[in-house]
C-alpha positions in Angstrom: -39.3 97.7 -0.4 -37.7 97.7 -3.9 -36.0 100.8 -5.2 -34.7 101.2 -8.8 -31.2 102.7 -9.0 -28.7 103.4 -11.7 -25.6 101.7 -10.2 -23.2 101.9 -13.2 -22.8 102.1 -16.9 -25.8 100.4 -18.5 -26.7 99.0 -15.1 -29.9 99.3 -13.2 -30.6 97.4 -10.0 -33.7 96.9 -7.9 -32.4 97.1 -4.3 -34.1 96.5 -1.0 -34.6 99.5 1.3 -36.5 99.6 4.6 -40.1 100.7 4.3 -40.1 104.5 5.2 -41.6 105.7 8.4 -42.5 109.3 9.4 -39.7 111.2 11.0 -39.7 114.8 12.4 -40.3 117.4 9.7 -40.7 114.7 7.1 -43.6 113.0 5.3 -44.0 109.6 3.8 -45.5 109.6 0.3 -46.9 106.6 -1.6 -45.7 107.2 -5.1 -48.1 107.2 -7.9 -45.8 107.8 -10.9 -42.2 108.8 -11.4 -40.8 110.2 -14.7 -37.5 109.1 -16.2 -35.4 112.2 -16.6 -32.6 113.0 -19.1 -30.2 113.1 -16.2 -31.2 109.6 -15.3 -30.4 108.6 -18.9 -27.1 110.3 -18.9 -26.1 108.5 -15.7 -27.1 105.2 -17.3 -25.1 105.9 -20.4 -22.0 107.2 -18.8 -21.8 105.3 -15.5 -20.4 108.1 -13.4 -21.3 108.6 -9.7 -25.0 109.3 -9.4 -26.6 110.2 -6.1 -29.4 107.7 -5.2 -31.5 110.7 -4.1 -31.9 112.1 -7.6 -32.3 108.8 -9.4 -35.9 109.3 -10.2 -36.6 112.9 -9.1 -39.8 113.6 -11.0 -42.6 112.1 -9.0 -46.0 112.6 -7.4 -48.1 110.6 -4.9 -50.2 110.7 -1.8 -49.1 111.4 1.8 -49.5 108.3 4.0 -47.9 109.7 7.1 -46.4 112.8 8.6 -43.7 113.2 11.3 -43.6 115.5 14.3 -43.6 119.2 13.4 -45.2 118.8 10.0 -48.2 121.2 9.9 -48.8 122.0 6.2 -49.6 118.4 5.1 -51.8 115.6 6.3 -52.5 112.0 5.4 -54.4 111.7 2.1 -53.0 114.9 0.5 -51.8 114.5 -3.1 -48.4 116.0 -3.4 -45.6 116.6 -5.9 -41.8 116.8 -5.3 -39.9 120.0 -5.7 -37.4 122.1 -3.8 -37.8 123.8 -0.4 -38.1 127.5 0.1 -34.8 129.4 0.6 -33.3 128.5 4.0 -32.4 132.1 5.0 -29.2 130.9 6.7 -26.7 130.0 4.0 -24.2 132.6 2.6 -26.3 133.2 -0.5 -29.4 133.9 1.6 -27.5 136.1 4.0 -26.2 138.1 1.1 -29.8 138.7 -0.1 -29.7 136.2 -3.0 -32.4 133.7 -1.8 -33.0 132.7 -5.4 -29.6 130.9 -5.3 -29.9 129.4 -1.8 -27.1 126.9 -1.3 -29.2 124.5 0.8 -31.9 124.3 -1.9 -29.2 123.7 -4.5 -27.6 120.9 -2.5 -31.0 119.2 -2.0 -31.7 119.5 -5.7 -28.4 117.8 -6.4 -29.2 114.9 -4.0 -27.0 116.0 -1.1 -27.4 117.5 2.3 -30.2 117.2 4.8 -32.9 118.0 2.2 -32.0 114.9 0.2 -34.0 111.7 0.5 -32.2 108.3 0.9 -33.3 107.3 -2.6 -35.4 108.6 -5.5 -38.9 108.0 -6.8 -38.4 104.6 -8.5 -40.0 103.1 -5.4 -43.4 102.5 -3.9 -42.9 105.0 -1.1 -40.4 107.6 0.1 -39.7 109.6 3.2 -38.7 113.2 2.5 -38.5 116.7 4.0 -42.1 118.0 4.0 -40.7 121.4 3.0 -40.0 119.9 -0.5 -43.6 118.8 -1.1 -46.4 120.9 -2.5 -50.1 120.1 -2.6 -51.5 119.3 -6.0 -54.6 121.0 -7.3 -57.5 118.6 -7.8 -57.7 119.4 -11.5 -54.2 117.9 -12.0 -54.3 114.2 -13.1 -51.8 111.7 -11.7 -50.1 111.6 -15.1 -49.7 115.3 -15.4 -48.6 115.5 -11.7 -45.6 113.4 -12.5 -44.5 115.8 -15.2 -44.9 119.0 -13.3 -41.3 118.9 -12.2 -39.9 119.1 -15.7 -42.6 121.6 -16.6 -41.3 123.8 -13.8 -37.8 123.5 -15.2 -39.1 125.0 -18.5 -41.0 127.7 -16.6 -37.9 128.7 -14.7 -35.9 128.9 -17.9 -38.5 131.3 -19.4 -38.7 133.4 -16.2 -34.9 133.8 -16.3 -34.7 134.6 -20.0 -35.4 138.1 -21.3 -38.1 137.6 -23.9 -40.3 140.4 -25.3 -43.8 140.3 -26.8 -43.5 139.2 -30.4 -39.9 137.9 -30.3 -38.7 135.2 -32.7 -37.6 132.1 -30.8 -35.7 129.0 -31.7 -35.8 125.9 -29.5 -33.0 123.4 -30.2 -34.2 119.9 -29.3 -37.7 118.5 -29.0 -37.2 116.3 -26.0 -39.4 116.7 -22.9 -37.8 120.0 -21.9 -37.7 121.4 -25.4 -41.4 120.7 -26.0 -42.2 122.3 -22.7 -40.0 125.4 -23.4 -41.7 125.6 -26.8 -45.1 125.9 -25.2 -43.9 128.3 -22.5 -42.3 130.6 -25.0 -45.7 131.1 -26.7 -47.3 131.6 -23.3 -44.7 134.2 -22.6 -45.5 136.1 -25.7 -43.2 134.8 -28.5 -44.3 135.8 -32.0 -43.0 132.6 -33.6 -41.2 129.5 -32.3 -39.0 127.4 -34.5 -38.1 123.9 -33.2 -35.0 122.2 -34.5 -35.3 118.4 -34.1 -34.0 115.5 -36.3 -36.2 112.7 -34.9 -39.4 112.5 -37.0 -41.9 111.5 -34.2 -40.6 114.2 -31.9 -40.7 116.7 -34.7 -44.3 115.8 -35.4 -45.2 116.2 -31.7 -43.6 119.7 -31.7 -45.7 120.6 -34.8 -48.9 119.3 -33.1 -48.1 121.5 -30.1 -48.1 124.6 -32.2 -44.6 125.2 -33.4 -44.5 127.8 -36.2 -41.8 125.7 -38.0 -40.2 122.4 -37.3 -36.9 121.8 -39.2 -34.3 119.0 -39.1 -30.7 120.1 -38.8 -30.0 117.7 -41.7 -32.3 119.7 -44.0 -30.1 121.3 -46.8 -32.3 124.4 -46.5 -32.0 124.5 -42.7 -30.7 128.1 -42.3 -32.8 129.5 -45.2 -36.1 128.1 -43.6 -35.2 129.5 -40.2 -34.3 132.9 -41.7 -37.6 132.9 -43.6 -39.5 132.4 -40.4 -37.4 134.4 -37.9 -36.2 137.1 -40.2 -32.9 137.7 -41.9 -31.1 138.8 -38.8 -31.8 135.6 -36.9 -33.7 134.8 -33.7 -34.2 137.1 -30.8 -33.9 134.2 -28.4 -32.4 130.8 -28.8 -33.1 128.1 -26.2 -30.5 125.3 -26.2 -32.5 122.3 -24.9 -30.7 119.4 -26.5 -27.8 119.3 -24.0 -25.4 118.4 -26.9 -22.0 120.1 -27.0 -22.2 120.9 -30.7 -25.5 122.7 -30.3 -24.2 125.1 -27.7 -22.0 126.9 -30.2 -24.6 126.5 -32.9 -27.1 128.5 -30.7 -25.0 131.6 -31.1 -25.0 131.3 -34.9 -28.7 131.2 -34.9 -29.2 134.2 -32.7 -29.3 137.7 -34.1 -26.5 140.1 -33.2 -27.4 141.3 -29.7 -29.8 138.4 -29.2 -30.1 136.0 -26.2 -28.9 132.4 -25.9 -30.5 130.5 -23.0 -28.8 127.3 -21.9 -31.4 124.8 -20.6 -30.2 121.4 -21.7 -27.5 119.7 -19.5 -24.4 118.8 -21.5 -22.4 116.3 -19.4 -19.2 116.6 -21.4 -17.1 119.6 -22.3 -18.2 121.7 -25.3 -16.0 123.7 -27.7 -17.1 127.2 -28.6 -15.8 130.0 -30.8 -15.5 132.9 -28.4 -14.7 135.4 -31.1 -18.1 134.7 -32.7 -19.8 135.1 -29.3 -18.0 138.4 -28.8 -18.6 139.8 -32.2 -22.3 138.9 -32.1 -22.6 140.5 -28.6 -24.9 137.7 -27.5 -26.3 137.7 -24.0 -25.9 134.3 -22.3 -28.5 133.1 -19.8 -28.3 129.7 -17.9 -31.0 128.1 -15.8 -30.8 125.1 -13.5 -33.8 123.5 -11.9 -36.5 125.9 -10.5 -37.7 127.8 -7.5 -40.2 126.7 -4.9 -42.7 129.4 -5.8 -42.7 128.5 -9.4 -44.7 125.3 -8.9 -48.0 127.2 -8.4 -47.3 128.8 -11.8 -46.9 125.4 -13.4 -50.1 124.0 -11.9 -52.1 127.1 -13.0 -50.9 126.8 -16.6 -51.6 123.1 -16.7 -55.0 123.4 -15.0 -56.2 126.1 -17.4 -55.0 124.1 -20.4 -52.3 126.5 -21.7 -49.5 124.1 -20.9 -50.1 120.6 -22.2 -48.3 117.7 -20.6 -50.3 114.6 -21.5 -49.1 114.6 -25.2 -45.5 114.1 -23.9 -46.5 110.9 -22.2 -45.3 107.9 -24.2 -46.0 105.0 -21.9 -46.2 103.8 -18.2 -44.3 100.8 -17.0 -43.7 99.0 -13.7 -40.4 98.8 -11.8 -39.4 95.5 -13.4 -39.5 97.2 -16.8 -37.3 100.1 -15.7 -34.2 99.1 -17.6 -36.1 98.4 -20.9 -37.7 101.8 -20.5 -34.3 103.4 -20.3 -33.2 101.5 -23.4 -36.3 102.6 -25.3 -35.8 106.2 -24.5 -32.1 106.0 -25.7 -33.0 104.0 -28.9 -34.1 107.1 -30.9 -37.6 105.7 -31.6 -39.2 109.0 -30.8 -40.3 108.2 -27.2 -40.6 111.3 -25.1 -41.6 110.7 -21.5 -42.0 107.3 -19.9 -43.4 107.1 -16.4 -42.9 104.4 -13.8 -45.8 103.3 -11.8 -44.5 101.2 -8.9 -47.9 99.7 -8.3 -48.0 98.2 -11.8 -45.9 95.1 -10.9 
């Protein structure tokens, strides 16, 4: 079985893995679609160590076999990938902080017993059944493959103090930014300003209901934001670009006493002006991944039409077109979410 892996800087290989078989407490899933995530792109750009288990971690498919001890799933179930429930045994769980379970975090990072031998750029995968959740019948295969990043956005909103009517700024209209934009309105934001330089992504943010979309290169950038959010600045700023420069910029766009929520993953150090952060008394929130019980929330919002995933879907390719798809997403042509269908080749 061929598996797509990022193996170095600007290097993707299709490697042969044994066909998966059901093992105790695990299920084998025939993968329908797998999304290319921003972390996959960062690994491809930078060439640092990248766990095979998280190379392609946004996928959905159909159970083709279950191992001994698996009771919740059966052959033929449509499932998505997520994280397991808290283990109840690690130090965080024993301290009463199940939301930060160490075992769940290790699995999310591609390590430990909850990690699979490879990611979802493959025709099938064997994985801990505890990490799978049944899909609602209303969820299409395309939407199912984007539920994982949707749940990242939902987790960010659930961690961020946002009040009814708040003025919100979202920096970056990539997949996560576009999902955070929608979730902010669902959570009660009064207005949502999206900052995005790329024209196609900016247009998509506008079509998804942004109150204002503005380019950071616009000479009237700050004036337009203040005219929409109010002269004091935004109540909440979501940093979804994952760019070092925008982390400090987030504080300047928030009102004094406002909230800055870090969602985008910057993989290199960022410089900040701590005096400005201190003087503005901003509250900083960070979110990584999601919790197991947030997936039903994602599915409900997608099923009832409040959270739209299909507009983010740029294209679907087969495994042999994996590297060109990476290059397309990094080209700046406005592509948002490319899915890989291993059955397409």
